N, C-alpha and C positions, 0 to 999 in steps of 0.2 A: 054555467058556473063551474069553476075548477076547484076541487077540494084537495086538501092535504091533511095528513094525520100527524099529530105530535103525541108522543108517549112519555109518561113519567114513570119509570121503573124505579120506585123508591123502596125503602126498607119495609114500609107497611103494605104497599099495594102497587099494582100497575093501573095507571089512569091514562085514558086516551081521550083526545078531543079531535073531532072532525071539523075543520075550519075552511072558510072561503080563502083561497090563496091570495086574492086581491085585497081583501079588507081585514082578514083575521076574525070575522064573525064566526062564532062557534055554533054549529048546527047539530052537533051530536056529541055525547059524552058517555063514557063507560068506565067502570072500575071493577077490578077483581083483586081480592086480598092476597098478600104474600104470607108465607110462613113467618111466625114470630121467632125471635132469637137473634143472637149476634153471629151465629154460624149456621148456614143453611145450605141445602143442596140447590145449586143454582138452576138446575133443570126445572124446578118449580116455577121460576120466573118465565120460562118459555111457555108453559101451560097457561099461565095467566095472560101473557101477551097475545097468545093465539085466541083466547076467549074474548079479550077486549076488541081485537081486530074483527072478529066474527060479528060482534054486536054492532060495531060502527059500520060494517059493510051493509047492514040492513038499512042504514040511513042513506048512504051514498058511497060511490066509489071514489077513492082518493088516488091521485096521480103520483104522490110522493109521500114518504114517511121519514121521520127522524125520531131518534130515541134520546131523551134526557134521562140520565140514570144517577143513582146514588154514587157519590165519589168514593175513591180509594179501595173499594172491596177487592179482595184477591180471588180471582177465578183461575185456578191452577189446573192445566189440562195435560193429559198424557198423549201417547202416540196416536190414538184414535180420535183425539179431540174431545174426549170425555173427561169430566172432573176426576182427579185423583184424591181429592180431599174436599170437604165442605168449603164453601166460600166463607172466608172470614170478613165480616162487614166492618164498615168504618168505625162503628161504636164498640167494637170488640177490643178491649184494652189489654188483652193478655200479652201483647207485644211491646208493652211500655219499656221493659228492660232492654229489649232489642233496639228500640229507638235510641236510647241513651248510648248503647254500645256503638251503633252505626255513626252517630254524631261524632263520637270520639275518634273513630276510625277515619272520618273525613277531615279531621283536624280542628274540630270544635264547631260551635254553633254558627259563628259568622261565616266560616268557610263552607259549611253546609248550606246556609242560606244563599251565599254567593253562587253556588253551583246549581242547586235545584230550585231556588226561589223561596224556600221555606225552611225553617228549623223543624226537623222531623219530630212527630209525636206518634202515638200508637195507631192513629187512624191511617197513616200512610202505608201504601201497599208494600213498599220495600221492607218495612218492619215486620210485616206478616210473613214475608218470604224467609226472613232470618228466623222467626219463631218456628216455622215449619222445618227448617234445616235442623234446628236444635232439639225439637220435641217430637218430630215424626220423620226421622231421616229416611225411612223406607218410602214414604209418600214423596218426600222432596226429591229423591233420586229418580222418580218416575215422571217428574214435571218436564214437559217439553216446550210448553208455551204458557204465557201468563197474559190474561185479559182482564179488563175492568168490567164491571157489571153491564154498562151500556154497550161495550164492545161485544160481549157474549150474546146479548139480545139482538143486536144489529146483525151479527153473523148468522144467527138463527133465521132472521127474516130474509136473508139472501139465499136461503136454502144451502148455505155453506158452499156455494158455487164460486165464491170469490174469497181471496185471502182475507183473514180478519183485519179490521182497521179500527182506528180511534181518531180522536182529534186532539189538538194541542191543549185545549182547555182541560179535558179530563186527564190527559197525560201528565199535566203539571202537578197533579196530586199523587203521583206514584212514588216520588223520591228517587227515581232513576231517569229523570228527564231534565235536561239542562234548559230550564224555562227561558232564560234570557236569550240563549242562542237558538232555541227551537230545534233541539235534536236529542235523540235518545242517548243515555249513558248505559249501554248494555253491560259494561264492566261493573257498574254498581249493582245491577240486578244479579249478576253472576256472583259477585262477592257476598251478597246477602244470602243467596240460595245454596251456594257451594258449587255451582256449575252453570254453564251458559244455557240460556233459554231463548226461544223466539219471542219477539215482541211485535205487536201489530203495526202495520204501516200507518203513518199519520196523514190523514186526508186534510187538505187545505180548507179553510172556511168557504162555504158557499159552493163546494164542488159535490158532484154526484159520486158516491163511493162505490155503488153497486146497484143492482136491481133485484126485485123480488122475483120469484118464479112466475108471477102474474104480470111482470113488466112494470111495476111501480118503481120509481126512482127512490133510492135510499141515500139520504144525506149522511154527513159524517157523524151526526149525533154529538153529544157533549155531556159534561157533568151537570148535576142538577142546579148548582148555583150559577153556572154559566148560562144555562137555559133560562133561568129566572131573569137574569139580566137582559137577555134577548126579549123575553116575554113582556117585560115592563118598558122596553125601549130605552134602557139606561144609556146616557150619553157621557162623554168624558167630563169629569167634574161633578156629576151627579152622585148621590149616595143613596143606596137602597137599604132600608132598614127592614129586616124581617123578624117578627116576634113570634117564635114558636116556643117550645120547651127551652131552647137556647136562643140567644139573640145573635143575629148576623148583620154586620154592616159591610157592604161591599161597594166598590166604585170602579168605574172603567177608566183606565189610564193608558196613554200611548207608551209609557215607560215601565220597565220591570222594576220590582221592588225586591230588596234583599235585606230583610230586617233580622239581624242576629239575635235580637231579644226574643224572637218568636211571637211577638204581639201581632204583627201583620204577616199573614201568609201571602206569598207572592205568586198567585195563580195566573195562568194565561186565560184570556177571554175567548169566547167562541167566535168573535168577529175579527180576530187578528190582532187585537190589542192585549191588554193585561187586566186582571181582575184582582187587585189587592183586597184583602178581606180581614176583618177582625171579628172574632167570635167570643161571646160571653156564655158561661155555663148556666147562668141564672137569668131567666127572662119571664115567660108566662108563668113559670112555677112560683115566682114571687107573688103574683096575683092569686094563684091557686091556693097557696098556703094562707094568705091573708083572708081570703074569703072563708076558708074552712075554720080558721081561728075565730072569726067574727060571726060564724054561724049563718052565713048567707051564700048566695051564688054570685056569679060574676056580674050580673045586672045589679044586684043589691050592693055589691062592693063599689061599683062605679057610682051609683046614686049616693052612697055614703061619702065617697071621696069628694064629690062635687058639692057636698054640704059644707065641707071645710074650706079653708082659704089657703092661698099659696104660703108655703112654710109649715103647713100642718100643725099650727099651734106650737111650734118648737120641736116637734117629734121628728127625728131623723133616723133613717134606716140604712145600714150598709148591708146589701142583700146577698151576701156570699154564703148562702145556706148550704150549698153543695161544694164548697171550695170555689175557686174562681180561676179562670184562664186569663182573663183580661181585667185587672192585672193578674200576673201569675202567682196565685196564692192557693195552691191545691189543698192546704190544710185549714183554710179560713172557715169562719162560721159567721152566721148572721149576727149583726150587732146593732142594738138600738140605743139611742141617747135622747135626752131632752124630754123624757116622760115625767109628768107632774100629776098632781091631784086634779088638775083641770083638763088633762088630756082626754079627749072623747073618742068614741068608736069612729067617728068621721075623720078625726085627725089620724088615727092609725091606718085607716083606709087610704087617706090622701098621702101619707108618708110612704106607703108601699108603691103607689103609682109614681110618686116623685123619685123614689129610689130606682125603679125600672127606667125611668126617663133619663136620670143622671148617668146611669150605667151605659145606656145607649149613646148619650152625648159624649161620654169619654171615648167610646169606640169611634165615633165620627171624628173626634179630635186627632186620635192616633192615625186614622186613614189620611186625613188632610195633611198632617205633619210629614208623613212619609211620601206622599205623592206630590206635595207642593201645590196642589190644586184646591181651590175653594170657590164659593159663589154659585155652584151648581144647585140643582134641585135636590130636595130630600124627599124620597118616596117611602111610603109606609105600607107594608103588607104583612100577612100572617094572621093567625087566629086572634091574638090579643089586640090587633089593630082595630078590631070592631068595638072595643071598649070606649064608650063615650068619655070616660075619664082620661084614658090615654090620649084620645083625640084632642082633649082640651088642655091637658097638662104638658104634653111633649113639645108642642111649638113654643111654649113659654120658656121651658128649660133650655131648648136649643137656641132660643132667640131668633128663630127663623120660621117662615111658613113651611108647611108640610103638605105634600100632595098625597091623597088617599085614593089610589086606583080602585075601581069596583072589584068586589070579590071574584076571583077567577083561579083556575089551575095554571099558575104562571109558568111552572116548569114545563108542563105539557104544551102550553101556548107558545113558549119560546122554542120548543122543539118543532112545533108546527111552522113557526115563522122561518126556522132554518130550512125546513123541507121546502117551503115556498121559494126561498132564496135559491136553493140548489136547482129547483125546477125551472126557475126563470133564467138562470145563467147570467144574471145581472152582477155587477161588481159589489153591490151592497144589498143588505136585506131589504125587503119591502117595508114601506112606511105604514105601520098599522096604528090606528088611533085607539085610545082607551076611553070610549065615551062613558060619561058618568063619574069621571075623576073629580073628587072634591078638594078644595083648598082649605086647609086647616090653619087658623091663625089664632094667636093669643098674645096678650101683653107679655113682654120679656120678664123673666123672674130670675135675674142673675144671683140674687141672694140665696135661692134654693140650691143652686150648684155650688156656691161658695161654702155653705154649711155642710153639704155632702162631701165636698173635697177635703174640708177640715177633718171630718171623721175618717174618711178614707186614708188620709196621710198619717193621721195620728195613730191609727191601728195597724200600720204597715209592719211594725216589728212584732206584733203579737197575735195576728190573725192570719 
């Protein structure tokens, strides 16, 4: 049996899976936590990945390794290849003003999207380079090269014997990569930082980028969302819904997207295509809050929600508790309507689940409107996907069946699939099945979405 390793170097931890290269069956798994915070010393990631690989080596030897990593983070290196500043991670928002300034310098939002695929927000690497220039010019002057988190970890695994590399998927989240054309824009990186810097070589999908000192093949690696698409076997026209603290809807498309409104981010995919994506700020936290307010846990909230009926007895929630990104309402608040003396705890629970489902359905609509593709599968992953109420309500709100893959580390699994692809030398990734996938179905409830949309549109001027 030939084994491969996939790594998920995320904000929270490094997770590794050891998998059969032919089938994707996971035979070993290990996890080591990362430091908390939005700025960290990236060398801590190297200690974590070394420990994960040591644990997996006790299970079996892998012939190839790939890294899926948190997108966007800035790893700024000096002459000796060591960090000159803490890595600023994707969720560090100190560069929000820099994002606005860079968009203006590029000629506005649509011009920005047309060139790099997305309208810049604080998560993008280029905005962090501008922040470094403006707030720590001494460190900025010492920067000689800039890597993404997955690049930095991959380079470490090679023993630094090869020049650093990345892939087009993760490069598309930097803000200095022309996603549609597939080439770096080093002038944009230089304009942000104040001087020229070295950028990693871009390795084509399915190629071997380097080897470890022990002779294992190292694949290109990719960003976490791109790896998750590989891990779930996403095909053109499919939509992957991931419900974590935030909600993510992504799809694979053969064509690039350039949405000047910023609703759809036009990333590249790890398989050679593109990965348009819509993100909501409020997802699982909607259920977290509702469970706390009703004095129960997630299981109790689901049970309550299923006691109510579609429409939640007239209760409707607009769940923009932390502001919202889709739609772009950063100052919005959560808004309830339809509460009466007959509203029950079950209705309140049901309304929260319906609001989450409607928000995700809006994200799906945005994706399909910008890609022109529909009719593919809808797949559901993430912690909140385990909720029986979400599983019952979401298909009805979408008006379509939903596939629920078995619980798995899909970023790490996608990286493992990429490693197997590089090892095989084949033109396409290996076909790995996901045994245990469930099909979720429910009667369509268009009236739920209609009432949600009415509240959403009515409050657009004051939330």
